[in-house]
N, C-alpha and C positions, 0 to 999 in steps of 0.2 A: 504494500500500499503506499501510495506517495503521500507526504504530508509536508505542509509549510509550517515550518517552526521558527519562532522568534528567539533569540539568544542575546545575552548582554556579555560583552567582553572588554578587554582594554587592549589597544593596539599601540605599538611603538612607531613613532614617526622618527626616522633617522634623519640628522640635520642635513644630509645631502639631498633630502626630497622636501625641505623647507621652501615655500614658495609655490609648490605644486597644489592641485586640488586636493583638499583634505579628504574628501569622500572617496575619490579615486584611489589614494594611497591606502586607506583603510580597507577598501574593497580589495585591493590587491593583496594585503596583508591576510585579510581572513581567508581569501581563496587558497593562499599558499598553506595556510594552517588547517582548514576544514576540508577543502575538496578532495573527494575520493577517500576520507577517513571514515572509519567504522567506530560508532560510538555506541556502548549499551543502550543509552536513552534515546539516542537521535536515529540510530539506524546508519545507513551509508549516505553521506552527504553529496548530492548531485550537482547542486548549483548553489552559489551565493547569490541570493536575489537581489538584496539592497543593503545599503549601511547608512545608517544616521549617526553622524559622528558629534559629540560635543566638542564645540570649537575651542573651548578652554581646557587646556591640558595641564599636565604636571610635570615638572622637571624634578628628575633625581640627581642629587649631588654625584659628580663623578662621570655622569652619563649627559652627553650634550643632546640626547633625543628628547622628545615630548611624548607623553602617555595621554591617551584619550579614551573616554568611555564610549562605547559604541554598541548600538542595538542594530542587529541584522536579522534579515530573514533567510532562512534556508530551505531549499526544497531537499528533501530527504526520502529515502526509500527504506521501510521497515517492514519486511515480511512478517505477516501475522499467521500462527497456526491455525488451520482449518480454512483459511482463505481460499476461494476459488481463483485460479489464474489461468490464463491462456498464453501461449508462446509458440515460438518456432523450435524444432528440434534442430540442434546446431552440431551435434555429434552422436553417433551411434556406436556403442561398444559391446562386446560380449555380456558385459554385466549390466547394461542398462543404457538409458538415453540422457543425453543432457539437453535441457530446454531452456532457451532465454525468456526470462521472465522480468521485464523492465531492464534495469541496468545490470543485472546478473544472471548467471545461469543456475537453474536448479537441476538436481539429479533424480531421475525415478530409476530404482532398481528394477531388475527383469522381473522379480516376483511381484512388482507393484505396477505393472503395465497392463496386464491382462490375465484372466483366468486360464487362457490357452497356454499351451508350452510354447514358448518361443525359440525359434532357431536362428542363430547369426550367421549371416551369409557375409563374410568377410570380402568377397569379390565385389559384391553389389552395395556394400556398406549398409546393410539393413537388418532388423531383426523381422522374421516372418512368423505368423501363428501356424502351428502344425496343422491343426483342423480348420480353423476359420480362414486360414491364408491372408489375414489382415498383415499389413507391411507397416514398419515404422523406419522411415528413412529420413535423411537430412533435408531440411526444408518444409516437412510436414508441419502442420498446425494441430496442436493438441491442447486439451483443457484437462486440469488436474487440480488436487487439493494439495496445499502445503500441510505436511505431516510433522516435519521438525526443521527447527532453525538453529544454526550456530553461529553467534557473532564472535569474531576472532580480531579484536583490535589489534593493530590500527588499521588494516585493509582488507580483512576477509570476511565473507559471508558464506556459510554453506546452508544450502536449502534442500531439504528432500521433499519429495512429492508422491502422491499415487494417483495413478489414472484409473483405478479399478471400482469406481462406484458408477451409478447410473448417471447418464448424460455427460460422463467423463471419457476421455481417450482421445482418439484421432478425430479431428473434425473435418479436415480436408488434406488433399495431397499438396505437398510442396510443388513449386515451380520447376520443372527440369529443364 
């Protein structure tokens, strides 16, 4: 799930950037600090949306920089357990499929894809149902449910999903 989150922080404006637009500098500093990071409360930070900077800063003795309070909006992705998601199959392996769900890839183990026994065809890069002949290959669109989430700061999110419920599974073939 994507969320818009407001944070408060303090940014350091180095002396060599004095005279530049304060909000632009703060935005750059916040992007460097937060963009692409995983936080247990925020999730994965996708975009630093805007930054409102207090124009009155503080100087710390021995440091020529100024420190300013800032409020910023961040667009984050935080996967929720039991959330239904759709995505493109980006990779097919003997052990399951990887599905792009927003800014990250989720993994569906072979036991969580269908009740049919799946056979891996390495040559064609797909999994095929032994009885149903349903195939899962790169580019297919699937719908599933998130069953587990592991946040590993500073940069990793692991998502497990299942496709074995009514209305879930393969939605359509990928473009060949």
